[in-house]
C-alpha positions as CSV (number, residue, x, y, z in Angstrom):
1,M,-49.0,14.0,-14.3
2,A,-46.3,12.7,-12.0
3,D,-46.2,9.0,-10.9
4,F,-44.2,6.9,-8.4
5,P,-43.4,3.2,-8.5
6,M,-45.3,0.4,-6.9
7,H,-43.9,-1.5,-3.9
8,D,-44.6,-5.1,-3.1
9,F,-44.5,-5.2,0.7
10,F,-44.3,-8.6,2.4
11,L,-44.8,-9.2,6.1
12,I,-42.9,-12.5,6.2
13,E,-43.7,-15.4,8.5
14,N,-40.4,-15.0,10.4
15,A,-41.4,-11.5,11.7
16,W,-44.5,-13.0,13.3
17,H,-42.8,-15.9,15.0
18,L,-39.7,-13.9,16.1
19,L,-40.1,-15.0,19.7
20,S,-42.4,-18.0,19.3
21,G,-41.9,-20.7,21.9
22,M,-40.4,-18.4,24.4
23,H,-43.2,-16.4,26.0
24,D,-46.2,-14.2,25.3
25,I,-45.1,-10.7,24.3
26,T,-46.2,-7.6,22.4
27,V,-43.6,-6.5,19.8
28,S,-43.5,-3.3,17.8
29,I,-42.0,-3.7,14.4
30,D,-41.4,-0.8,11.9
31,F,-41.0,-1.2,8.2
32,N,-39.6,1.7,6.1
33,F,-40.3,2.1,2.4
34,I,-39.7,5.0,0.0
35,V,-42.1,6.1,-2.8
36,K,-40.3,7.9,-5.6
37,H,-41.4,10.1,-8.5
38,T,-41.3,8.7,-12.0
39,S,-42.7,10.1,-15.2
40,L,-45.8,8.8,-16.9
41,E,-43.6,7.5,-19.8
42,E,-41.7,5.2,-17.4
43,V,-44.9,3.4,-16.3
44,S,-45.8,0.3,-18.3
45,G,-47.7,-2.9,-17.8
46,E,-50.2,-3.2,-15.0
47,D,-52.0,-0.1,-13.8
48,Q,-50.2,1.1,-10.7
49,W,-52.1,4.3,-9.9
50,C,-54.9,4.8,-7.4
51,W,-58.1,6.4,-8.8
52,E,-61.2,7.7,-7.2
53,Q,-63.0,5.7,-9.9
54,R,-61.3,3.2,-12.1
55,F,-64.4,2.6,-14.3
56,I,-67.0,5.1,-15.5
57,D,-70.0,3.8,-17.3
58,V,-70.9,5.9,-20.3
59,A,-74.0,5.6,-22.5
60,V,-72.8,6.2,-26.1
61,G,-75.3,8.1,-28.3
62,T,-75.2,10.3,-31.4
63,E,-73.5,13.2,-29.7
64,D,-70.0,13.7,-28.4
65,I,-69.4,13.0,-24.7
66,K,-67.2,15.4,-22.8
67,G,-66.2,15.9,-19.2
68,I,-65.3,12.3,-18.3
69,A,-62.6,12.7,-15.6
70,F,-60.4,10.1,-14.0
71,V,-59.0,11.6,-10.8
72,H,-55.6,10.3,-9.7
73,K,-55.3,9.8,-5.9
74,G,-51.9,8.3,-5.5
75,Y,-50.0,5.1,-6.0
76,R,-50.7,1.5,-5.0
77,V,-48.6,-0.5,-2.5
78,N,-49.2,-4.2,-2.4
79,V,-49.1,-5.8,1.1
80,I,-49.0,-9.5,1.8
81,S,-49.6,-10.3,5.5
82,T,-49.5,-13.7,7.2
83,H,-51.9,-12.6,9.9
84,D,-54.6,-10.0,10.7
85,V,-53.1,-7.1,12.5
86,D,-53.8,-3.5,13.4
87,A,-51.2,-1.0,12.1
88,Y,-50.7,2.6,11.2
89,M,-48.6,4.4,8.6
90,T,-46.6,7.5,9.1
91,Q,-46.5,9.6,5.9
92,P,-43.8,12.0,4.8
93,D,-45.6,15.0,6.2
94,G,-45.8,13.3,9.7
95,S,-49.5,12.5,9.6
96,H,-50.7,9.0,10.6
97,V,-53.1,6.7,8.7
98,D,-54.7,3.9,10.7
99,L,-54.8,0.5,9.0
100,K,-56.4,-2.9,9.6
101,L,-54.3,-5.4,7.6
102,K,-56.0,-8.7,6.8
103,K,-54.4,-12.0,6.3
104,G,-53.4,-12.4,2.6
105,S,-52.8,-9.9,-0.1
106,Q,-54.3,-6.4,-0.1
107,Q,-53.5,-2.9,-1.5
108,M,-52.8,0.5,0.1
109,C,-52.9,3.8,-1.6
110,V,-50.2,6.4,-0.7
111,A,-50.9,9.9,-1.8
112,S,-47.5,11.4,-1.9
113,P,-43.9,10.4,-2.6
114,G,-41.2,10.1,0.1
115,L,-40.4,8.0,3.2
116,H,-43.4,6.0,4.6
117,V,-43.1,4.0,7.9
118,L,-45.5,1.1,8.6
119,H,-45.8,0.5,12.3
120,L,-47.0,-2.9,13.6
121,S,-47.8,-4.0,17.1
122,I,-48.2,-7.8,17.2
123,Y,-48.9,-10.1,20.1
124,L,-46.8,-13.2,20.0
125,K,-48.1,-16.2,22.0
126,G,-45.7,-19.0,22.4
127,E,-47.1,-22.4,21.3
128,K,-44.3,-24.2,23.2
129,Y,-42.2,-23.2,26.2
130,L,-38.6,-24.1,26.9
131,L,-37.9,-26.0,30.1
132,K,-34.3,-26.1,31.4
133,G,-32.6,-28.0,34.2
134,Q,-29.3,-29.1,35.6
135,I,-27.9,-32.3,37.2
136,H,-25.0,-31.9,39.6
137,V,-22.8,-35.0,40.0
138,D,-20.5,-35.4,43.0
139,S,-17.4,-36.5,41.1
140,S,-15.3,-36.7,44.3
141,S,-17.1,-39.9,45.3
142,L,-16.0,-41.6,42.1
143,S,-13.1,-44.0,42.2
144,G,-10.0,-43.1,40.3
145,I,-10.8,-45.6,37.5
146,E,-14.3,-44.4,37.0
147,E,-15.0,-41.7,34.4
148,L,-17.9,-39.3,34.2
149,P,-20.4,-40.0,31.5
150,E,-20.5,-37.6,28.6
151,N,-24.3,-37.5,28.7
152,I,-27.0,-38.5,31.2
153,L,-30.4,-39.8,29.8
154,V,-33.5,-38.0,31.2
155,D,-36.8,-39.8,30.7
156,V,-39.9,-37.5,30.3
157,L,-43.3,-38.9,31.2
158,N,-46.8,-37.3,30.9
159,N,-49.5,-37.1,33.6
160,E,-50.6,-40.7,32.9
161,G,-47.0,-42.0,33.3
162,T,-46.6,-42.7,29.6
163,L,-43.1,-42.1,28.3
164,L,-43.3,-39.1,26.0
165,D,-39.8,-38.4,25.0
166,G,-36.3,-38.4,26.3
167,T,-33.6,-35.8,26.3
168,S,-29.9,-35.9,27.2
169,A,-28.2,-33.9,29.8
170,R,-24.7,-33.0,28.5
171,L,-21.6,-32.3,30.5
172,V,-21.0,-28.5,30.5
173,G,-18.4,-27.8,33.2
174,N,-15.9,-29.0,35.8
175,G,-15.8,-32.5,34.5
176,N,-12.2,-32.9,35.6
177,D,-12.4,-31.0,38.8
178,Q,-13.4,-33.5,41.5
179,A,-13.5,-30.9,44.2
180,S,-16.3,-28.9,42.6
181,G,-18.2,-31.7,40.9
182,A,-19.6,-31.9,37.4
183,V,-22.6,-30.0,36.0
184,Y,-24.9,-31.4,33.3
185,E,-27.6,-29.3,31.5
186,Y,-30.7,-30.5,29.6
187,S,-33.7,-28.8,28.0
188,L,-37.1,-29.7,26.5
189,W,-40.0,-27.9,24.8
190,G,-43.3,-28.4,26.6
191,N,-46.9,-27.5,25.7
192,P,-48.8,-25.0,27.8
193,G,-50.7,-26.7,30.7
194,E,-48.7,-30.0,30.3
195,K,-47.6,-31.8,33.4
196,L,-44.3,-33.6,32.9
197,T,-42.2,-35.9,35.1
198,F,-38.4,-35.8,34.6
199,T,-36.4,-38.9,35.7
200,P,-32.6,-39.1,35.0
201,Q,-31.0,-42.4,34.3
202,D,-27.3,-43.5,34.2
203,S,-27.5,-45.6,31.1
204,R,-23.8,-46.6,31.0
205,E,-23.3,-50.3,30.3
206,K,-19.7,-50.7,31.4
207,N,-18.6,-51.9,34.8
208,G,-18.5,-49.5,37.7
209,K,-20.9,-48.0,40.2
210,P,-23.9,-46.4,38.4
211,I,-24.9,-42.9,39.4
212,L,-28.2,-42.6,41.3
213,F,-30.1,-39.3,41.4
214,Y,-31.8,-37.3,44.2
215,P,-34.6,-36.7,44.2
216,R,-35.7,-39.6,42.0
217,Q,-37.8,-37.4,39.8
218,H,-39.2,-33.9,39.4
219,V,-42.8,-33.1,38.4
220,V,-43.2,-29.9,36.5
221,T,-46.3,-28.1,35.1
222,V,-45.8,-25.9,32.1
223,T,-47.4,-22.5,32.9
224,Q,-48.8,-20.1,30.4
225,D,-47.6,-16.8,31.9
226,G,-44.2,-16.4,30.1
227,C,-40.7,-17.8,30.6
228,Q,-40.6,-21.0,32.7
229,A,-38.8,-21.3,36.0
230,S,-35.8,-23.6,35.9
231,I,-36.5,-27.2,36.8
232,P,-35.1,-27.8,40.4
233,P,-31.6,-29.4,40.1
234,F,-30.9,-33.1,40.5
235,S,-27.9,-34.4,42.6
236,G,-26.1,-37.4,41.4
237,R,-24.0,-39.8,43.5
238,P,-22.7,-43.3,42.9
239,G,-24.9,-45.9,44.3
240,I,-23.8,-47.7,47.5
241,Y,-23.4,-51.4,47.9
242,I,-23.8,-53.7,50.9
243,E,-21.3,-56.5,51.1
244,G,-20.9,-59.3,53.7
245,L,-20.2,-62.9,54.4
246,V,-22.3,-66.0,55.1
247,S,-20.5,-68.4,57.4
248,P,-20.3,-71.2,56.9
249,P,-20.7,-70.7,53.2
250,L,-23.3,-72.5,51.2
251,S,-22.2,-75.4,49.2
252,G,-20.7,-74.3,45.9
253,T,-20.3,-70.6,47.0
254,D,-17.6,-68.5,48.6
255,G,-20.1,-67.1,51.1
256,I,-19.8,-63.5,49.8
257,Y,-22.9,-61.5,49.0
258,V,-23.3,-58.0,47.5
259,G,-26.4,-55.9,47.2
260,G,-26.8,-52.7,45.2
261,P,-26.7,-50.1,43.9
262,L,-28.7,-48.6,46.7
263,Y,-29.8,-45.0,47.5
264,D,-27.8,-43.4,50.4
265,D,-30.8,-41.6,51.9
266,M,-32.7,-44.7,53.0
267,S,-32.2,-47.3,55.8
268,Y,-31.9,-51.0,54.9
269,S,-32.3,-54.2,56.9
270,I,-30.6,-57.4,56.0
271,E,-32.1,-60.8,56.7
272,A,-30.6,-64.2,56.0
273,S,-32.8,-67.1,55.1
274,K,-32.3,-70.5,53.5
275,V,-34.7,-72.3,51.2
276,W,-35.1,-76.0,51.9
277,N,-36.1,-78.4,49.2
278,I,-38.2,-81.2,50.5
């Protein structure tokens, strides 16, 4: 009787999470494996055949018993799957066998040697979704001694206004070209249905005009229908300052005042007052 070797077939976790965190998608994956002939003498150890009946109960009496037949059906293939999934197998003669694979270890019986193809159609549902955005900084408005920051901090708040996390927007292009400005990019993984508020901050501690951002924040809801749209871009410009004189100057001062940094899309009124101590 001819025999063919057993195959241990693993559906590894990576195949199931091939596109996890990106979007919901149905993916078809094919696995090929070949069953070869071997002789009976080459088989040792664990029983690797498929039988119509592996055990036959026999009542032993005083007479010989004849006609006990074990019928060989094929050869076992071990399958280890990380999930339940519908599949089908194409056999060497081109016929299909429908399969319902269960999570865990199970066995299939193949009846003939040759190339077998296991077809899987799996539905991948992202548990997190990638959000991306840009910050455009008008570097032409910076003075010659000011340098662009390497990174810009972006605070991320939840729907209750609690700080969840922070991410950094990194400089990706045109940092030295003041005519075209500088571009920063940032990204963050969000949960489906989550409402997030993104607020950039210029966290540099050195002297110079800090960069203010327009609009002040973006509110984004993470949808569940695939790839997320890009977060609308922020524009960054150095804050403006209001400077003036008080005449005559107050005692002990030079009479100069400075207010800022201020946003350039608002109107401001300046009012002088003096506190009298009685």
